[in-house]
KOLDREN-739251 format. One record per atom (N, C-alpha, C): z, x, y. Coordinates in steps of 0.2 Angstrom, whole numbers, plus 5000, padded with zeros to 4 digits. Layout:
N
ZXY/...
***
This chain:
456
558651595529/558251555525/558751495522/558351435522/558751385520/558751385512/559351355510/559351355502/559151295499/559051235504/558651175501/558051185497/558051165491/557351165487/557351235484/557851275484/557751345481/557651345474/557951295471/557751285464/557051275462/556651255466/556051235465/555551295464/555751355466/555251415465/555151425459/555651415454/555651425447/555251375443/555151315447/554751265443/553951265445/553851295451/553151295453/552751335448/552251305446/551851335440/551951305433/552551275433/552651245426/552751175427/552951145433/552951075434/552251045436/551851095439/551251065441/550751035436/550851055429/550451025424/550650945423/551250935425/551450865424/551250825430/551250845436/550950805442/550250805443/549950865440/549150865441/548850805438/549050775433/548750715430/548750655435/549250655439/549250595443/549150615451/549050685452/548950705459/548250725461/547750695457/547050725457/546750725464/547050675468/546750675475/546850725479/547350775477/547550825482/547050875482/546750895487/546250945487/546551015488/546351055483/546751115483/546451175487/546851215489/546651265493/547151325493/547051385495/547451435496/547851435503/548551425503/548851415509/549351475511/549351525506/549751585508/549451645503/549551705506/549451765502/549851815504/550151855499/550551915500/550251965495/549952015499/549652075494/549052045491/549052045484/548552015481/548751945477/549251925479/549551865475/549451805480/549151745477/549051685481/549551625480/549551585485/549951525484/549551465486/549451425481/549051355481/549351305484/549051265488/549351195491/549551155485/549151155480/549351105474/550151125472/550251185471/550951205469/551451175473/551351175480/551851155485/551951075484/551351035484/551350965483/551650945477/551450985471/551750965465/552550965464/552751025467/553451035467/553850985471/553550965477/553850905480/553850845476/553250825473/553250765469/553750765463/553850825460/554250825455/554950815457/555150845463/555850835466/555950765467/555450725471/555550655472/555650615465/555250635460/555350595454/555950605451/556250665452/556950675449/557550655453/557350625459/557850595463/558250645468/557850695469/558150745474/557950725480/558350745486/558150725493/557550765495/557050745498/556450785501/556450785508/556650835511/556750845518/556050845522/556050825528/555350815532/554950885532/555350935532/554951005532/554951035525/554850995520/554851015513/554251065512/553651055514/553151095514/553251165516/553551165522/553751235526/554251265521/554751235519/555251265515/554951295508/554651255505/554351285499/553851345500/553451335505/552951385506/553351455508/553851445513/554251505514/554551545508/554851505504/555151525498/554651555493/554051525493/553551555489/553251625491/553251635498/553151695501/553651745500/554251725500/554751775499/554751795492/554651755487/554651765480/554051815478/553451805482/552951855480/553151915483/553351925489/553551985491/554052025487/554551985484/555052015480/554752045474/554351995471/554052015465/553552085465/553152085471/552752145472/553252215472/553752205475/554252265476/554552275469/554752225465/554952235458/554452275454/553852255455/553352285451/553252365453/553352375459/553252445462/553852485460/554452455459/555052485457/555152485449/554652465446/554652455438/555352425436/555552365439/556152335436/555952305430/556352305425/556252285418/556252205417/555852175415/555852105413/555552095406/555852085401/555652085394/555152025393/554752025388/554351965385/554851915382/555451935379/555951895376/556251855382/556351885387/556651845393/556151785395/555551805396/555051765398/554951705394/554951715387/554851665382/555451625382/556051645382/556651605383/556651555388/556451585394/556451545400/555851485399/555351505396/554851455395/555051405390/555351425385/555651375380/556151325383/556551355388/557151315391/556851265395/556251285399/555951235404/555551185400/555251205395/554951145391/555351105388/555951125386/556451075383/556751035388/556751055394/556951015400/556550955401/555850975401/555350925403/555250875396/555350895390/555350855385/555850805385/556450825387/557050775389/556850735394/556550755400/556450715405/555950655404/555450685399/554850625398/554950595391/555450615387/555650575382/555550605375/554950645375/554650675368/554150725370/554050765365/553550815366/552850785366/552750735362/552150695362/551950665369/552450635372/552450605379/552250655384/552550715384/552450765388/551750795388/551450805382/550850825380/550350775383/550450715382/550050665385/549950655392/550550675396/550550665403/550150735405/550350795402/550050855404/549250855403/549050825397/548350835395/548250895391/548850925389/548850995386/549350995380/549251045376/549751055370/550351095374/550951095370/551451135373/551251215373/550851235369/550651305369/550251315375/549751275377/549351285382/549751275389/550251235389/550651225395/551051295396/551351325390/551651385391/551251435393/550651445390/550151495393/549951495400/549851425403/549751415410/550351445414/550951435412/551551445416/551851515415/551551555410/551951615408/551951665414/551351675417/551351725423/551751705429/551751635430/552251615435/552951625434/553151615427/553851635425/554051705426/553551745424/553551825425/553751845431/553251815436/553351835443/554051815446/554251755443/554951725446/555551765443/555451795437/555951835434/555951905438/555351925440/555351995444/555751985450/555551925454/555851915460/556651905460/556851875455/557551865454/557851935453/557551975449/557852045447/557852085454/557352085458/557252125465/557852095469/557952035469/558452005474/559152025472/559252025466/559952055464/559952125465/559452165464/559452235466/559652245474/559352205477/559452215485/560152205487/560452155484/561152125486/561652155482/561552185476/562052205471/562652245474/562552285479/563052325482/563452295488/563252235490/563552195496/564252175494/564752195498/565352175497/565652135504/566252105503/566552075509/567252095510/567452105516/568152135518/568552075521/569252075520/569652015523/569452015530/569352065534/569152055541/568552025542/568052035538/567351995538/567551925536/567851905531/568051845529/568351805535/568851835538/569151795544/568651795550/568251835551/567751835556/567251775555/567051765549/566651705547/567051645548/567651635546/568051575547/568151565554/568251615558/568351605566/567751575569/567151585566/566551565569/566451485568/566751455563/566751385561/567051345566/566751295570/567051255575/567651225572/568151225575/568851185573/568751115570/568251085574/568151005573/567650995567/567451065564/566951055559/567251085552/567851105552/568251125546/568251075541/568051095535/568051035530/568751015528/568850955525/569450935523/569450935515/569950955512/570050965505/570550925502/570350885497/570850845493/571250895489/571850865486/572250905482/571850935476/571951005475/571651045470/572151075465/571951075459/572451105454/572051155450/572351205448/572151255442/572551235437/572251215431/572551195425/572251225419/572651255415/572351285408/572651245403/572351265397/572451225391/572451275385/572851265380/572751295373/572751235368/572151235365/572051175361/571851195354/572151155349/572051165342/571751095339/571251105334/570951045331/571151045324/571651015322/571851015314/571250995310/571251015304/570750995299/570950935296/570450895294/570650835290/570750855283/571050815279/571250825272/570650835267/570750865262/570150875257/569850805255/570350755254/570150695251/569650665256/569850665262/569450635268/568750665269/568850735268/568150765268/567750745263/567950745257/567550725251/567350655252/567750605255/567450545256/566850535260/566950575266/566350575271/565750615267/565850665263/565250695260/564950645255/565350605252/565050555247/564650505251/564850485257/564550435261/563850455263/563850525265/563250545267/562750555261/562950575256/562550575250/562250505248/562650465250/562450395248/561850375253/561950395260/561450375265/560750405263/560850475261/560250505259/559850475253/560250445248/559950415242/559650345244/559950315249/559750245251/559050255254/558950315259/558350325262/557750345257/557950395252/557450415247/557250365243/557650315242/557450255237/557150195241/557050215248/556750165253/557050105253/557750105252/558150045253/558250025261/558250085265/558350075272/558050135275/558050135281/557750195285/558250245288/558050305289/558550355292/558750335299/558250305303/558450285309/559050225310/558950185305/559450125304/560150145303/560150195298/560750225296/561150265302/560650305305/560950345311/561250295316/560850245318/561150195323/561750165321/561850155315/562450115312/563050165311/562850225308/563450265306/563650325309/563050355312/563150425315/563750425321/564050475321/564650485326/564450535331/563750545332/563550585338/563250545343/563650535348/563450485354/562850505357/562650575357/562050595360/561450585357/561450555351/560750545347/560850475344/561350455343/561450395339/560950335341/560850325347/560450265349/559750285348/559550345347/558850375346/558750375339/559150355335/559050355327/559250425325/559650465329/559850535327/559350585329/558850575333/558350615335/558450665340/558250735338/558350785343/557750835343/557550865349/557050915349/557450985349/557351025344/557651085343/557251145343/557551205344/557151265344/557551315340/557251355336/557651405332/557951455335/557751475341/558051525345/558551505350/558651445351/559151415356/559851425353/560251465356/560951485354/561451425355/561251375359/561751315360/561851275353/561351285349/561351245343/561851285337/562151245333/562551275328/562151305323/562351375321/561851415317/561751375310/562251345307/562251315301/561751255301/561751215307/561351165308/560651185308/560551235312/559751265313/559551285306/559951325303/559651355297/559451305292/559951255291/559751195286/559151165288/559051145295/558451105298/557851145296/557851215297/557151245297/557051265290/557451245285/557251255278/556851195275/556851145279/556551075277/555851075278/555451035274/554751015275/554750955279/554250935282/554150875286/554350815281/554750765283/554950705279/555550725275/555750785273/556250805269/556950795272/557450775267/558150765270/558550815267/558950855271/559350905268/559950875264/560250925260/560850905257/561450905263/561950885261/562550875266/562650945268/562750955275/562951025277/563551015282/563851075283/564451075287/564251115293/564451095299/564451125305/565051125309/565151155315/565751155318/565951085321/565451035320/565550975323/565750925317/565550945311/565750895306/565250905300/565050855297/564650855291/563950815293/563450835291/562750805292/562250805286/561850755287/561150765283/560650765289/560150805287/559550815293/558950795290/558450765293/557850745291/557350775296/556850825293/556350855297/555850805299/555650795305/555150745307/554550785308/554550835312/553950875314/554150945316/553650995314/553851065315/553251095318/553351135323/552751185326/553051255327/553051295322/553351365323/554151355324/554351385330/555051385331/555351315334/554851275335/555051205338/555051155333/555451105333/555451045328/555850995331/555650935328/555950865330/556350845323/556950835324/557350815318/557750755319/557950725314/558450665315/559050695311/559650675313/560250685309/560750625309/561150625304/561750585304/562350625304/562850615308/563450655309/564050615307/564450635302/565050605301/565650655302/566250635305/566750675306/567350655302/567550695297/568150665293/568750655298/569050595297/569650585302/570250625301/570550645306/571150675306/571750625306/572250635302/572850585302/573350615306/573850565307/574450585310/574850645307/574750655301/575150715297/574850775300/574150785300/573850845303/573950855310/574050805314/574150815321/574850835322/575350815318/576050835318/576050905316/575650935312/575651005310/575451045316/574951015319/574651045325/575151055331/575550995332/576051005337/576651045335/576751055329/577251105327/577051175328/576351195327/576151255328/576151275336/575951225340/575951245347/576651235350/577151205347/577851215349/578051285349/577851325343/578151395343/577751435348/577151415350/576751455355/577051445362/577251375363/577551365369/578251395370/578651405365/579251435365/579151505367/578651545365/578551605367/578351615374/577951565376/577751565383/578351555388/578751515386/579351505391/579851565390/579851595385/580351655384/579951715387/579351715389/579051775392/578851825388/578851805381/578651865376/577851865375/577551815378/576851805378/576551775384/576051805387/575751775393/575251725391/575051675396/574651625394/573951645392/573551695396/572851715394/572851735387/573451785385/573351805378/573451755373/573951715375/574051655370/573451615369/573051595374/572451555374/571951595370/571851665371/571451695367/571551705360/572251705358/572451715351/572451645347/572651585351/572751525347/572351475349/572051465355/571551405357/570951405352/570751345350/570151335347/569651295351/569751295358/569351265362/568751305363/568151275361/567451315361/567351345368/567451295374/567251315380/567651375383/568251385380/568751435382/568451505381/568051505375/567751575373/567251595379/566951555383/566451575387/566751575394/567151525396/567351525403/568151535404/568451555399/569251565400/569651505398/570251505398/570751455396/570851395402/570551415408/570651365413/570051305413/570251245414/569751195414/569351205420/568651205420/568151215425/567851155427/567651155433/567151095436/566551095433/566251045431/565651035428/565051045433/565251025440/564751035445/564751105448/565251135449/565351205453/565551255448/565751245442/565951295438/566651325440/566951305446/567651325449/568251305445/568751345444/569351325441/569751285445/569551275452/569951235457/569651165456/570051115454/569751055452/570150995456/569850945459/570150885462/570350845456/570750795458/571050745453/570450705450/569950695453/569450645450/568950685445/569050755444/568650795440/569050805433/569650775433/570150785427/570050725423/570150735416/570250675412/570850635413/570950575411/571550535413/572150555410/572050585404/572650615400/572950675403/572450725407/572750775411/573150755417/572850705420/573050675426/573750645425/573850615419/574550585417/575050635417/574850695415/575350755414/575550785420/575150785425/575250825432/575850805435/576050745435/576750725439/577350755435/577250775429/577750795425/577850875425/577350905428/577350975428/577451005435/577951065435/577951095441/577551155440/577451195446/576951255446/577351305440/576851335436/577151375431/577351355425/577351285425/577651255419/577151235413/577351235407/576951215401/577151145399/576651105397/576851035395/577051045388/577350995385/577450985378/576750975374/576750995368/576150985365/575950915364/575350895366/575150825366/574550815363/574450755360/573750735356/573250725362/572650735360/572050715364/571450715360/570850685363/570250695360/569750725365/569350765363/568850805367/568250755368/567750775372/567150735374/566850705369/566850735363/566450715357/566950665352/567550655355/568050605352/568450655346/568350715346/568650755341/569450755343/569850745338/570550735339/570850805339/571350825344/571650885343/572350875347/572650935348/573350945351/573251005356/573550995362/573551045367/574151055371/574251115374/574751125379/574351135386/574651105391/574351115397/574851165401/574551205406/574851255410/574651235418/575051225422/574951215429/575051275433/574451305434/574451375438/574551365445/574151315448/574251315455/574151245458/574351225464/574151155466/574151155474/573651135477/573651125484/573751055486/573951055492/574050985495/573450975500/573250905501/572750895505/572750925512/572250965514/572251005520/571551015523/571551035529/570951065532/570851135530/570251155530/570151225527/570551275532/570851325529/571251375532/571251445528/571451495531/571351565528/571851565523/572451535523/573051545519/572851515512/572651455512/572551415506/571851425503/571351445507/570651435505/570351505506/570651565505/570351625507/569851645502/569851625495/569351635491/568751595492/568751535494/568151495496/567851525502/568251545507/567951575513/567651645512/567951675508/567651745507/567051745502/567051695498/566351675495/565851655499/565951615503/565451585508/565251645513/565651685515/565551745520/565151795516/565251805509/564851855506/564151825504/564051755503/563451735502/563051745509/563351725515/563051735521/562751815522/563251855520/563051925521/562451945517/562451925511/561951935506/561251915509/561251855512/560651825515/560451865521/560951895525/560751935531/560452005528/560652035523/560352095520/559752075517/559652015514/558952005511/558451995516/558651955522/558251945528/558052005531/558552055532/558352125535/557852155530/557952155524/557552195519/556852165520/556752095520/556152065520/555752075527/556152075533/555852095539/555552165539/555852215536/555652285535/554952285531/554952245526/554452245521/553752205522/553852155526/553352105528/552652145531/552852185535/552252225538/551852275534/552252285528/551852335524/551452305519/551352235519/550852195515/550352155519/549852145515/549352095518/549652035518/549651985523/549951925523/549451875526/549351815523/549051765526/549351695525/549451665531/549751595530/549351545534/549151495530/548751445533/549051405539/548751415545/548951385551/549051315551/548751275547/548751205547/549351175543/549751215540/550351185536/550951175541/550851115544/551351095549/551651135554/552151115558/552451155563/553051195560/552951245557/553551275553/553851335557/554451325560/554751375564/554851435559/555151425553/555351475549/554751525546/554151505547/553551545545/553251585551/553551585557/553251615562/553251695561/553751725558/553751795556/553151815551/553051765547/552551775542/551851775545/551751725550/551151715553/551051775558/551551805561/551551865565/551251915561/551551925555/551351985551/550551975549/550351915547/549651895545/549151915551/549451905558/548951925563/548851995564/549452025563/549452105563/548952125558/548952095552/548552115546/547752105547/547652065552/546952055554/546652095560/547152125563/546952165569/546752235567/
***
């Protein structure tokens, strides 16, 4: 099975509300059936339209690919129901909320989304709930089928040997680099200064001297919302938001401004714009108390002692990072910097920030940098130690340097083979219908064959 468009399966049924308003000319019909579950032509066309609008490439056989994946999804889902695989209402609601937030961001606001859909958020979620449940069941069944699949070194080598030598990919230099970062706190005097400033902003808005939007655009230190007047769409159950921020926001009435609150990002005032249950639109102004050279020097001194223990061998890097690092990302992904696109810890030079690149020439394998000042993506000042774990030279793919990549690719291929075999054995046990007018789809022949058997 091809992987192109695989992400669209999860969107079929929830994206169609957006395109349905502009795709009314599409005549709807049933193009596939698995058991008692149907696949509509409008779902396929809407998924393609959404992909095109989002800038994704649309292959010539897009209809075939999406229909095949929809058939696969229905088959997996029916088996999951038969096996009573658990999918909780909480999982479904969380998925619906996440997708709604995605489309709100894509269309600019909740109001714009509802206007395009011609439905309220609650109606959109109701329409998509069964589709999301089916998709969750299909994913659970797929995991169950391949969970025991493993790959051996012999299989990895056999996979590598099948790749034509003139098709082996070329890899640029890649490094594995970890960091232990600390973020010194500003002085109490500077914290008090920032708090007083925020209280003054609140007073100006309440006295109608200026607007919250104008103050946010002028003074907020949140680059993600500054240009929008500090506005965000938030959800009470979303764990990516700071708990203190959420708690303060959902205590507010519409139009009300919070007192100054502290989060892990700094100090805020929040204005409630609109609220619907666990969803809300808020505006905020963020101010971050500046860290001075004195606080940074104290941070360097702290990491000097950590570095000394690392060099002496009395402390290993992973333990030191777990004990001393204040890097939020490290709590979830570990102390090594990861690629934003692949999630891998093996990074090319262009995936590193310029300050890290500047240190690479000074480090040999296994060495630790001196404590150095830096600023994170939000501009927050800190101090860090860098650790160079590995470095590869530019090269063609080979078993010595790229075993992990080869083994991962071989494992994915083996999983797909196991899944294909499972489906081939199950297709004949269900009623199948595939519309013969849907293009010249080679990948649908086995499904059409099963459909013929079902009618005989």
